C-alpha positions, 0 to 999 in steps of 0.5 A: 500500500502506498503511503499518504506521504510517499511522493518523495520516496523511491522505495517502499518502507522496510517491513522491519522499519514499519513495525518498529516505528508504527505507533498504531498498537498503542495510539489507537487509544486516541481514536475518538479524540482524533475524530473529535479533533478532526471534526472541529478542524474540518468545521473550521476549514469550511467556515473559514472558506478554506475548503467548500462548505459542502466538502466540509459537511461530506468529511464530517459525515464520513468521520461520523461513519468511521467513529461508529465503526470504531465504536462497534469494533468494525475497523481493522487498523494497519501497521502500514499506515503507522499511526491512528491519524493516518489510519483514520485518514485512510479510512476516510478516503476509502469511505468518501473518496479523494475529498477526504484528503482535504481534511489535512489542510492546514494541519500536521500530525504534529499539532494533531497528536498534541491536540489528541493528547490534550483532549484525552488527558483532560477527560481522564484527569476529570475521571480520576478526580471523581474516583479520588472523591469516591475513595475520600467518601469511603474514608470519611464513612469509616472515620464517622463510625470510628471517632471513638475507636482508639488505635496506637499511633506510631513513629518509627513503627514503634508505639508512640501515642494513642490516637482516634482511628478516625484521625488516622484515616482522615490523614489519608483523606487530606493527602488525597485532597491535595492530590485532587487539588493538584489534578484540578489545578493541572487542568488549567495547563491541559486546557490549551489547544495546539491545533492550527500550529501545524508542523512547527511554524503555523500555516499559510491558510487563514485558519481560525484557531480560536474557533477550533479551540472553542469547538473542542472545549479548550480555554486557550490556544498556544501563542507559539507554534513551536511550543504548541507541537513540542510541549509535553509539560502537561503530561509531565505534570500529570505523571508527577501528580500521579507519582505523588498520588500513588505514593499516598496509595502505597502508604495506605496499602502498607498500613492495611497490609500491616493492620491485617496481619496476625501480628496486628490484627486491627482490621480484616479486608473483605474476602472479595479483595483477598486471595488464598495460597495454592499450598497453605489453605489457612492463608488469606493474602492481601493481594490488592493492597500489595499490588497497589503498593507494587504499582508505585514503581511503574508510575515512577518509571513512567515519569522518569521515562518521559523526563529522560526522553525530553531532556535533550530534544531540540525544538520542535517535534522529533520522532522520539516523542512517539514514546510519550504516550504509552507511559501516559496511557499506562499511568491513567489505566493503573490509577483508574484500576487502583482507585476503583478498587481502593474505594470499595475495599476501604468501605467493606473493611472490618475494623477490629476496635476491641483489638485496637483497644487492647493494644493501647492498654498493653503498651507505654504510649501514655508515657508522655502524659505522665511527663505532662502531668509532672510538668503541670505540677511544676517540675521542668519538662526535661526533668519530668521526661527523665523521671518518666523514663525511669518509671517506664524502665521500672515497669518494663523490668517488672512486666507491668504497664503504667496503669498497673503500677501502684501509687506507692510505686509511682511515689518512688520516683516523685512525690508529685504523683497523686491518685489522679495519675490513673485518670490522666493515663486512661487511654480515652483521656489521653486521646481527648486531651489532644484538643489543639486544632488538628489534634486527635482529641475526639471533639477536634476529630469531629470538627475535622470530619465535618470539614472533610465532608464539606470538601466533598 
C-alpha cells in the first residue's frame, strides 16, 4: 500500500522499519479524540472558506461513519499506515473518496497528536478526580463510625501515642485532597489547544484557531507554534501528580497490609479483595493492597521515562516523542484500576476496635502524659521526661504497664504523683486531651470530619 506521504520516496518502507516505528498498537487509544479533533478542524476549514462548505459537511459525515465503526469494533487498523491519524485518514478516503484528503489542510500530525493528547488527558484527569472523591467518601464513612475507636499511633513503627482511628484515616483523606487539588489545578495547563500550529511554524491558510479551540472545549490556544507541537509539560505534570498520588496509595496499602496481619490484627479486608495460597489453605493474602503498593514503581518509571526522553530534544517535534504516550496511557489505566478498587475495599473493611483497644492498654504510649502531668505540677519538662523514663524502665523490668503500677510505686520516683495519675493515663483521656486544632482529641476529630465532608 502506498503511503499518504510517499511522493518523495523511491522505495517502499522496510517491513522491519514499519513495525518498529508504527505507533498504531498503542495510539489507537486516541481514536475518538482524533475524530473529535478532526471534526472541529474540518468545521473550521469550511467556515473559514478554506475548503467548500459542502466538502466540509461530506468529511464530517464520513468521520461520523468511521467513529461508529470504531465504536462497534468494525475497523481493522494497519501497521502500514503507522499511526491512528493516518489510519483514520485512510479510512476516510476509502469511505468518501479523494475529498477526504482535504481534511489535512492546514494541519500536521504534529499539532494533531498534541491536540489528541490534550483532549484525552483532560477527560481522564476529570475521571480520576471523581474516583479520588469516591475513595475520600469511603474514608470519611469509616472515620464517622470510628471517632471513638482508639488505635496506637506510631513513629518509627514503634508505639508512640494513642490516637482516634478516625484521625488516622482522615490523614489519608487530606493527602488525597491535595492530590485532587493538584489534578484540578493541572487542568488549567491541559486546557490549551495546539491545533492550527501545524508542523512547527503555523500555516499559510487563514485558519481560525480560536474557533477550533472553542469547538473542542479548550480555554486557550498556544501563542507559539513551536511550543504548541513540542510541549509535553502537561503530561509531565500529570505523571508527577500521579507519582505523588500513588505514593499516598502505597502508604495506605502498607498500613492495611500491616493492620491485617496476625501480628496486628486491627482490621480484616473483605474476602472479595483477598486471595488464598495454592499450598497453605489457612492463608488469606492481601493481594490488592500489595499490588497497589507494587504499582508505585511503574508510575515512577513512567515519569522518569518521559523526563529522560525530553531532556535533550531540540525544538520542535522529533520522532522520539512517539514514546510519550504509552507511559501516559499506562499511568491513567493503573490509577483508574487502583482507585476503583481502593474505594470499595476501604468501605467493606472490618475494623477490629476491641483489638485496637487492647493494644493501647498493653503498651507505654501514655508515657508522655505522665511527663505532662509532672510538668503541670511544676517540675521542668526535661526533668519530668527523665523521671518518666525511669518509671517506664521500672515497669518494663517488672512486666507491668503504667496503669498497673501502684501509687506507692509511682511515689518512688516523685512525690508529685497523686491518685489522679490513673485518670490522666486512661487511654480515652489521653486521646481527648489532644484538643489543639488538628489534634486527635475526639471533639477536634469531629470538627475535622465535618470539614472533610464539606470538601466533598
